[in-house]
C-alpha positions as CSV (number, residue, x, y, z in Angstrom):
1,M,-75.3,-137.5,54.8
2,A,-78.2,-138.7,56.7
3,F,-81.2,-136.8,57.4
4,D,-80.5,-134.5,60.5
5,L,-82.9,-131.9,60.7
6,D,-81.6,-130.3,63.8
7,G,-77.9,-130.4,61.8
8,N,-79.3,-129.0,58.6
9,I,-81.5,-126.3,60.2
10,I,-78.3,-125.3,62.3
11,S,-76.2,-125.2,58.9
12,V,-78.8,-123.2,57.2
13,I,-79.1,-120.6,60.0
14,Q,-75.2,-120.6,60.0
15,V,-74.9,-119.9,56.7
16,A,-77.7,-117.3,56.9
17,A,-76.0,-115.3,59.5
18,L,-72.6,-115.3,57.2
19,I,-74.6,-113.8,54.8
20,L,-76.1,-111.3,56.8
21,L,-72.4,-110.3,57.6
22,T,-71.9,-110.0,53.9
23,I,-74.5,-108.1,53.3
24,G,-73.8,-105.8,56.1
25,V,-70.7,-104.5,54.2
26,Y,-72.9,-102.3,51.8
27,P,-74.6,-100.0,53.9
28,Y,-70.9,-99.5,55.4
29,R,-69.4,-98.8,52.3
30,I,-72.1,-96.1,51.4
31,R,-71.8,-94.3,54.8
32,L,-73.4,-91.4,53.8
33,K,-76.3,-91.5,56.1
34,T,-76.4,-92.4,59.7
35,R,-79.1,-94.8,59.2
36,N,-76.5,-97.0,56.8
37,L,-74.3,-97.3,59.7
38,I,-77.0,-98.4,62.0
39,M,-78.0,-101.2,59.6
40,H,-74.6,-102.1,59.4
41,G,-74.0,-102.6,62.9
42,S,-77.7,-104.1,63.3
43,L,-76.9,-106.5,60.8
44,S,-73.6,-107.8,62.6
45,I,-75.7,-107.7,65.9
46,L,-78.4,-110.0,64.3
47,A,-75.6,-112.7,62.9
48,L,-74.1,-112.6,66.1
49,A,-77.1,-113.4,67.8
50,L,-78.0,-116.1,65.3
51,N,-74.5,-117.6,65.7
52,I,-74.7,-118.0,69.2
53,S,-78.4,-119.0,69.7
54,T,-77.3,-122.1,67.3
55,V,-74.3,-122.6,69.6
56,F,-76.2,-122.9,72.8
57,Y,-79.2,-124.7,71.3
58,A,-77.3,-127.4,69.4
59,M,-73.3,-127.2,69.6
60,I,-72.4,-127.0,73.2
61,P,-75.1,-130.0,74.1
62,V,-73.8,-132.1,71.1
63,F,-70.3,-131.6,72.2
64,A,-70.9,-132.2,75.6
65,S,-72.6,-135.6,75.1
66,E,-70.3,-136.8,72.4
67,M,-66.7,-135.8,74.2
68,A,-65.9,-139.8,74.5
69,T,-66.9,-140.2,70.8
70,I,-64.7,-137.2,70.1
71,N,-61.8,-138.4,72.3
72,A,-61.9,-141.7,70.6
73,L,-61.8,-140.4,66.9
74,P,-58.5,-140.6,64.8
75,V,-56.2,-137.8,65.3
76,F,-57.4,-136.1,62.1
77,Q,-61.0,-136.2,62.5
78,S,-60.6,-134.9,66.2
79,S,-58.2,-132.1,65.2
80,I,-61.1,-130.8,62.8
81,I,-63.2,-130.5,65.7
82,W,-60.9,-129.2,68.1
83,L,-60.1,-126.5,65.4
84,H,-63.6,-125.8,64.8
85,L,-64.3,-125.5,68.4
86,A,-61.5,-122.9,68.7
87,T,-62.1,-120.9,65.7
88,G,-66.0,-120.8,66.5
89,L,-65.0,-119.3,70.0
90,A,-62.2,-117.0,68.7
91,A,-65.1,-115.6,66.2
92,I,-67.5,-115.1,68.8
93,I,-65.1,-113.2,71.0
94,M,-63.9,-111.1,68.3
95,G,-67.8,-110.5,67.2
96,F,-68.4,-109.6,70.7
97,A,-65.7,-106.9,70.8
98,I,-66.7,-105.4,67.7
99,V,-70.2,-105.3,68.7
100,I,-69.8,-103.9,72.1
101,S,-67.5,-101.2,71.0
102,W,-70.3,-100.1,68.7
103,V,-73.3,-100.1,71.3
104,T,-71.2,-98.7,74.0
105,H,-70.3,-95.6,72.0
106,P,-72.6,-92.7,70.4
107,L,-73.2,-93.1,67.1
108,G,-71.7,-89.7,66.4
109,E,-68.4,-91.2,68.0
110,L,-68.4,-94.1,65.7
111,G,-67.2,-96.6,68.5
112,C,-67.1,-99.6,66.2
113,S,-64.1,-97.5,64.1
114,K,-61.7,-98.3,67.0
115,T,-62.3,-102.1,66.0
116,W,-62.4,-101.7,62.0
117,R,-59.1,-103.5,61.7
118,L,-60.9,-106.6,63.6
119,M,-64.0,-106.9,61.5
120,I,-62.1,-108.8,58.2
121,P,-60.3,-111.1,60.7
122,T,-63.4,-111.7,62.5
123,F,-65.4,-112.6,59.1
124,V,-62.5,-114.9,57.8
125,V,-62.1,-116.8,61.2
126,W,-65.9,-117.1,61.3
127,A,-66.1,-118.4,57.8
128,F,-63.4,-120.9,58.3
129,A,-65.3,-122.1,61.3
130,L,-68.4,-122.3,59.2
131,V,-66.5,-124.5,56.5
132,L,-65.3,-126.6,59.3
133,G,-68.8,-127.2,60.7
134,L,-70.1,-127.5,57.7
135,A,-67.8,-130.3,57.0
136,I,-68.1,-132.2,60.2
137,H,-71.9,-132.3,59.5
138,I,-71.8,-133.1,56.0
139,F,-69.2,-135.9,56.5
140,E,-70.8,-137.0,59.7
141,I,-67.5,-136.8,61.7
142,I,-69.5,-137.0,64.9
């Protein structure tokens, strides 16, 4: 793996966002106090914001500038990139659905409780997209 400062920083930020989501589970598990639920939601929002900022800062420009290269790659490598794109987009959309349901309802109503079934699949999709992204970065597919 060549030294790619931007790619390495983006990878660290993405892993940090996933760690924030993992840490965010603990305040939810001990939801005896309102501040624990606020911390759970805030960590989720922060993780989503980190994810989106890295997507707009690095991933979209690289994808747009390397489109011809991606199309010229062997099927297996280009499939990994397209799968990363699809799962990453799905994770962002699912994350937005959860966050919007939380911020649009008063805390007493627990608006995010309507989307709790979406939280674990979102985490799994996000983790899968992250693993694919790390593989793309480490093995320098693009």
